[in-house]
Structure formats: structure tokens, C-alpha cells
TIPA-68563 format. One record per atom (N, C-alpha, C): residue number from 0; atom name; x, y, z. Coordinates in steps of 0.02 Angstrom, whole numbers. Example, Ala and Ser with C-alpha at 12.3 -4.5 7.8 and 13.67 -1.06 7.14 Angstrom:
residues 2
> 0, N, 660, -284, 390
> 0, CA, 615, -225, 390
> 0, C, 660, -165, 390
> 1, N, 642, -112, 354
> 1, CA, 684, -53, 357
> 1, C, 645, 2, 394
This chain:
residues 134
> 0, N, 42, -58, 0
> 0, CA, 0, 0, 0
> 0, C, 45, 62, 0
> 1, N, 27, 112, -40
> 1, CA, 66, 172, -45
> 1, C, 52, 218, 15
> 2, N, 100, 262, 27
> 2, CA, 93, 311, 82
> 2, C, 31, 354, 70
> 3, N, 22, 375, 9
> 3, CA, -35, 417, -7
> 3, C, -101, 382, 7
> 4, N, -105, 317, -9
> 4, CA, -166, 279, 4
> 4, C, -181, 276, 78
> 5, N, -129, 263, 118
> 5, CA, -138, 258, 190
> 5, C, -159, 325, 218
> 6, N, -128, 379, 195
> 6, CA, -147, 447, 217
> 6, C, -219, 463, 199
> 7, N, -239, 446, 140
> 7, CA, -308, 459, 119
> 7, C, -358, 420, 162
> 8, N, -341, 358, 179
> 8, CA, -385, 319, 223
> 8, C, -389, 350, 292
> 9, N, -332, 376, 316
> 9, CA, -331, 408, 381
> 9, C, -372, 473, 379
> 10, N, -367, 510, 325
> 10, CA, -405, 573, 319
> 10, C, -480, 559, 313
> 11, N, -498, 502, 281
> 11, CA, -568, 484, 273
> 11, C, -596, 450, 335
> 12, N, -554, 443, 387
> 12, CA, -573, 413, 451
> 12, C, -590, 338, 444
> 13, N, -564, 306, 392
> 13, CA, -573, 234, 385
> 13, C, -527, 197, 432
> 14, N, -468, 226, 445
> 14, CA, -422, 199, 495
> 14, C, -399, 257, 539
> 15, N, -375, 242, 598
> 15, CA, -352, 294, 643
> 15, C, -280, 314, 625
> 16, N, -258, 370, 653
> 16, CA, -190, 394, 639
> 16, C, -138, 344, 664
> 17, N, -149, 316, 723
> 17, CA, -99, 270, 750
> 17, C, -98, 205, 711
> 18, N, -155, 184, 682
> 18, CA, -155, 125, 639
> 18, C, -117, 139, 574
> 19, N, -128, 198, 546
> 19, CA, -92, 217, 485
> 19, C, -17, 222, 499
> 20, N, 0, 249, 557
> 20, CA, 70, 255, 575
> 20, C, 102, 185, 581
> 21, N, 65, 138, 610
> 21, CA, 90, 70, 615
> 21, C, 100, 38, 547
> 22, N, 56, 51, 501
> 22, CA, 62, 24, 433
> 22, C, 124, 52, 399
> 23, N, 136, 117, 408
> 23, CA, 191, 150, 374
> 23, C, 258, 144, 412
> 24, N, 254, 123, 475
> 24, CA, 315, 116, 515
> 24, C, 342, 182, 540
> 25, N, 298, 229, 554
> 25, CA, 319, 294, 582
> 25, C, 280, 305, 647
> 26, N, 298, 358, 683
> 26, CA, 262, 373, 745
> 26, C, 195, 406, 728
> 27, N, 150, 404, 776
> 27, CA, 85, 435, 765
> 27, C, 91, 511, 757
> 28, N, 142, 541, 790
> 28, CA, 154, 613, 782
> 28, C, 174, 630, 711
> 29, N, 219, 589, 682
> 29, CA, 238, 600, 612
> 29, C, 179, 591, 566
> 30, N, 137, 543, 581
> 30, CA, 77, 531, 541
> 30, C, 30, 592, 543
> 31, N, 21, 620, 602
> 31, CA, -22, 679, 608
> 31, C, 7, 738, 569
> 32, N, 74, 746, 573
> 32, CA, 106, 800, 536
> 32, C, 96, 791, 461
> 33, N, 105, 730, 436
> 33, CA, 95, 718, 365
> 33, C, 23, 731, 344
> 34, N, -24, 711, 386
> 34, CA, -95, 721, 370
> 34, C, -110, 796, 366
> 35, N, -84, 834, 415
> 35, CA, -95, 907, 415
> 35, C, -64, 939, 353
> 36, N, -4, 918, 334
> 36, CA, 28, 946, 275
> 36, C, -10, 928, 212
> 37, N, -37, 867, 209
> 37, CA, -75, 846, 151
> 37, C, -139, 888, 145
> 38, N, -170, 903, 202
> 38, CA, -231, 944, 200
> 38, C, -217, 1016, 179
> 39, N, -162, 1044, 203
> 39, CA, -148, 1115, 188
> 39, C, -112, 1126, 122
> 40, N, -64, 1083, 105
> 40, CA, -22, 1095, 47
> 40, C, -32, 1045, -10
> 41, N, -71, 994, 1
> 41, CA, -80, 943, -50
> 41, C, -21, 895, -51
> 42, N, -15, 857, -106
> 42, CA, 37, 807, -110
> 42, C, 107, 838, -111
> 43, N, 114, 899, -133
> 43, CA, 180, 931, -133
> 43, C, 205, 943, -62
> 44, N, 160, 946, -14
> 44, CA, 179, 955, 56
> 44, C, 213, 894, 85
> 45, N, 206, 836, 52
> 45, CA, 237, 775, 77
> 45, C, 309, 766, 53
> 46, N, 331, 809, 8
> 46, CA, 399, 804, -18
> 46, C, 450, 820, 37
> 47, N, 508, 790, 31
> 47, CA, 562, 802, 79
> 47, C, 581, 876, 76
> 48, N, 578, 910, 133
> 48, CA, 589, 982, 134
> 48, C, 662, 1001, 133
> 49, N, 708, 956, 148
> 49, CA, 779, 974, 149
> 49, C, 816, 947, 88
> 50, N, 780, 922, 39
> 50, CA, 812, 894, -19
> 50, C, 853, 947, -56
> 51, N, 912, 929, -75
> 51, CA, 956, 975, -111
> 51, C, 1000, 1018, -67
> 52, N, 989, 1015, -2
> 52, CA, 1031, 1054, 44
> 52, C, 1080, 1007, 79
> 53, N, 1141, 1030, 90
> 53, CA, 1188, 988, 127
> 53, C, 1171, 986, 201
> 54, N, 1196, 936, 234
> 54, CA, 1185, 929, 306
> 54, C, 1218, 986, 343
> 55, N, 1186, 1008, 397
> 55, CA, 1215, 1061, 439
> 55, C, 1274, 1035, 478
> 56, N, 1279, 969, 485
> 56, CA, 1332, 939, 524
> 56, C, 1394, 921, 482
> 57, N, 1391, 937, 418
> 57, CA, 1445, 919, 373
> 57, C, 1510, 953, 393
> 58, N, 1564, 915, 394
> 58, CA, 1630, 941, 410
> 58, C, 1663, 961, 344
> 59, N, 1693, 1020, 342
> 59, CA, 1724, 1043, 279
> 59, C, 1777, 994, 253
> 60, N, 1781, 989, 187
> 60, CA, 1826, 941, 155
> 60, C, 1899, 954, 174
> 61, N, 1918, 1016, 180
> 61, CA, 1987, 1032, 198
> 61, C, 2004, 1004, 268
> 62, N, 1955, 1007, 313
> 62, CA, 1966, 981, 381
> 62, C, 1972, 905, 379
> 63, N, 1931, 872, 340
> 63, CA, 1934, 799, 333
> 63, C, 2002, 779, 305
> 64, N, 2025, 815, 254
> 64, CA, 2090, 799, 225
> 64, C, 2146, 809, 276
> 65, N, 2141, 861, 316
> 65, CA, 2191, 874, 368
> 65, C, 2193, 818, 419
> 66, N, 2134, 795, 440
> 66, CA, 2130, 740, 488
> 66, C, 2159, 676, 459
> 67, N, 2144, 661, 396
> 67, CA, 2172, 603, 363
> 67, C, 2248, 606, 361
> 68, N, 2274, 664, 343
> 68, CA, 2346, 673, 339
> 68, C, 2378, 664, 407
> 69, N, 2348, 692, 460
> 69, CA, 2374, 685, 527
> 69, C, 2375, 612, 548
> 70, N, 2321, 576, 533
> 70, CA, 2317, 506, 552
> 70, C, 2369, 465, 516
> 71, N, 2379, 478, 452
> 71, CA, 2426, 438, 413
> 71, C, 2499, 454, 428
> 72, N, 2514, 517, 444
> 72, CA, 2584, 537, 451
> 72, C, 2607, 543, 524
> 73, N, 2564, 570, 567
> 73, CA, 2587, 586, 634
> 73, C, 2561, 537, 687
> 74, N, 2498, 519, 682
> 74, CA, 2466, 478, 734
> 74, C, 2448, 408, 709
> 75, N, 2488, 379, 664
> 75, CA, 2471, 315, 633
> 75, C, 2469, 257, 682
> 76, N, 2503, 264, 739
> 76, CA, 2506, 208, 786
> 76, C, 2453, 211, 841
> 77, N, 2406, 258, 837
> 77, CA, 2353, 265, 887
> 77, C, 2288, 234, 863
> 78, N, 2248, 210, 911
> 78, CA, 2181, 188, 893
> 78, C, 2136, 250, 888
> 79, N, 2073, 241, 869
> 79, CA, 2029, 298, 857
> 79, C, 2016, 339, 920
> 80, N, 2007, 307, 977
> 80, CA, 1994, 343, 1039
> 80, C, 2053, 388, 1057
> 81, N, 2113, 360, 1054
> 81, CA, 2172, 400, 1071
> 81, C, 2187, 453, 1018
> 82, N, 2174, 436, 956
> 82, CA, 2182, 485, 902
> 82, C, 2136, 544, 913
> 83, N, 2074, 531, 932
> 83, CA, 2026, 585, 945
> 83, C, 2049, 628, 1004
> 84, N, 2075, 596, 1056
> 84, CA, 2100, 635, 1113
> 84, C, 2158, 680, 1092
> 85, N, 2204, 655, 1051
> 85, CA, 2259, 697, 1027
> 85, C, 2234, 754, 983
> 86, N, 2185, 740, 941
> 86, CA, 2156, 793, 900
> 86, C, 2128, 849, 943
> 87, N, 2092, 831, 996
> 87, CA, 2062, 881, 1039
> 87, C, 2116, 920, 1077
> 88, N, 2166, 885, 1103
> 88, CA, 2217, 918, 1145
> 88, C, 2265, 960, 1104
> 89, N, 2289, 933, 1049
> 89, CA, 2344, 965, 1014
> 89, C, 2325, 1001, 949
> 90, N, 2269, 980, 919
> 90, CA, 2251, 1009, 855
> 90, C, 2189, 1053, 858
> 91, N, 2157, 1057, 917
> 91, CA, 2099, 1100, 925
> 91, C, 2035, 1074, 893
> 92, N, 2028, 1009, 889
> 92, CA, 1969, 977, 860
> 92, C, 1909, 989, 903
> 93, N, 1853, 1012, 875
> 93, CA, 1793, 1028, 914
> 93, C, 1737, 979, 903
> 94, N, 1741, 936, 851
> 94, CA, 1689, 888, 838
> 94, C, 1699, 826, 882
> 95, N, 1649, 783, 883
> 95, CA, 1652, 724, 925
> 95, C, 1694, 668, 895
> 96, N, 1689, 610, 926
> 96, CA, 1728, 552, 904
> 96, C, 1700, 521, 840
> 97, N, 1634, 522, 832
> 97, CA, 1603, 488, 776
> 97, C, 1628, 512, 708
> 98, N, 1635, 578, 695
> 98, CA, 1662, 598, 630
> 98, C, 1733, 573, 619
> 99, N, 1771, 568, 673
> 99, CA, 1840, 543, 666
> 99, C, 1839, 470, 647
> 100, N, 1798, 431, 682
> 100, CA, 1796, 359, 668
> 100, C, 1765, 343, 601
> 101, N, 1723, 388, 575
> 101, CA, 1693, 377, 509
> 101, C, 1736, 403, 452
> 102, N, 1789, 440, 468
> 102, CA, 1833, 466, 417
> 102, C, 1868, 407, 383
> 103, N, 1865, 404, 317
> 103, CA, 1897, 348, 284
> 103, C, 1972, 350, 294
> 104, N, 1999, 295, 317
> 104, CA, 2071, 289, 328
> 104, C, 2099, 244, 274
> 105, N, 2161, 255, 258
> 105, CA, 2191, 212, 207
> 105, C, 2200, 142, 236
> 106, N, 2187, 93, 197
> 106, CA, 2197, 24, 219
> 106, C, 2271, 9, 230
> 107, N, 2313, 48, 198
> 107, CA, 2385, 37, 205
> 107, C, 2406, 50, 277
> 108, N, 2376, 100, 309
> 108, CA, 2395, 115, 379
> 108, C, 2375, 58, 425
> 109, N, 2315, 32, 417
> 109, CA, 2293, -22, 460
> 109, C, 2329, -86, 443
> 110, N, 2343, -97, 379
> 110, CA, 2379, -157, 358
> 110, C, 2451, -156, 384
> 111, N, 2483, -97, 382
> 111, CA, 2551, -93, 406
> 111, C, 2554, -106, 482
> 112, N, 2504, -83, 518
> 112, CA, 2502, -97, 590
> 112, C, 2494, -172, 602
> 113, N, 2452, -204, 563
> 113, CA, 2443, -276, 570
> 113, C, 2507, -313, 552
> 114, N, 2541, -289, 499
> 114, CA, 2603, -321, 478
> 114, C, 2657, -313, 533
> 115, N, 2659, -254, 565
> 115, CA, 2708, -245, 619
> 115, C, 2694, -293, 676
> 116, N, 2631, -302, 694
> 116, CA, 2613, -348, 748
> 116, C, 2632, -420, 730
> 117, N, 2619, -439, 667
> 117, CA, 2637, -506, 644
> 117, C, 2712, -516, 647
> 118, N, 2749, -465, 625
> 118, CA, 2822, -470, 626
> 118, C, 2848, -478, 697
> 119, N, 2819, -442, 744
> 119, CA, 2841, -447, 814
> 119, C, 2826, -517, 840
> 120, N, 2766, -544, 825
> 120, CA, 2749, -611, 847
> 120, C, 2796, -663, 818
> 121, N, 2811, -655, 754
> 121, CA, 2857, -703, 721
> 121, C, 2926, -699, 751
> 122, N, 2950, -638, 764
> 122, CA, 3016, -630, 794
> 122, C, 3018, -661, 864
> 123, N, 2964, -651, 903
> 123, CA, 2961, -680, 970
> 123, C, 2962, -756, 966
> 124, N, 2925, -784, 919
> 124, CA, 2924, -857, 913
> 124, C, 2992, -884, 891
> 125, N, 3027, -846, 847
> 125, CA, 3094, -867, 826
> 125, C, 3142, -866, 884
> 126, N, 3137, -815, 927
> 126, CA, 3181, -810, 985
> 126, C, 3169, -869, 1032
> 127, N, 3106, -886, 1043
> 127, CA, 3089, -942, 1086
> 127, C, 3117, -1007, 1057
> 128, N, 3109, -1016, 991
> 128, CA, 3135, -1077, 959
> 128, C, 3211, -1081, 965
> 129, N, 3245, -1024, 954
> 129, CA, 3318, -1024, 959
> 129, C, 3341, -1038, 1030
> 130, N, 3305, -1012, 1079
> 130, CA, 3323, -1024, 1149
> 130, C, 3314, -1097, 1167
> 131, N, 3263, -1128, 1141
> 131, CA, 3251, -1199, 1158
> 131, C, 3302, -1244, 1124
> 132, N, 3327, -1225, 1066
> 132, CA, 3377, -1265, 1030
> 132, C, 3445, -1261, 1064
> 133, N, 3460, -1205, 1095
> 133, CA, 3526, -1196, 1127
> 133, C, 3525, -1231, 1192
């Protein structure tokens, strides 16, 4: 069933607002808002009102590039939590942790960290083997 059909049934009082909301998977408050907009503005009132506008929470591209560069060159050995703390303390970062953790990181940085850990484990196992042979 289309959204418009459900709204029309709700407006015709064939079903209640909360039943229509349950069908559409929205809250009853959202359903009432949609019904009011349909009554006052018609079907054009149901269109997404923020379409074509960027998010207000968007971080500027230059800042994202700066963060990526810092992570790859200066703070490559830190996890995201510690990297975020360093950004706040030393770089003046004002956003939260989530934008930092969602920033695309190069796989090379994470792969090189994994490779270093593997190399250390292999070296440790070789030392143990050599000690047991002597």
C-alpha cells in the first residue's frame, strides 16, 4: 500500500492515525504532521523539505583531509579513541569522536600496523625456538 493511500484512508477516518502510523512504520506524531501537510499543501507538502541542501553537520573537506593526513603521518600508531584525544588536545578539534571514526582511513595504515604486529609475533616465536635449541 502506498503512503498516499494510507494517508487518504486516515483522512477519510477509515483507519485511525496510529493504525496508519503502524502500517507505514512511523510514529503517530509523524503521521499527524503528514496528514496536516496533506490537508494544507496537497501532495507537494509530503515532499522532503531538505532535499538538495547539505547537512548542517557536514565537516568541511579541507578539515577531513587534514585529519586524514594527521592520522597517516603523525598519529598512525594510535587507535581511534586515542587519536581523537590527541586531535582535541593538540590540534583544536571541536567535533566528536564519531566523525573521526567515520573518516575513511587508508587500508595501508591499518595493514602496516597488522604487519608490524605479525612481525613482532614471528620474531618472538623465533627467539623462543632459538632459545630452546641452545
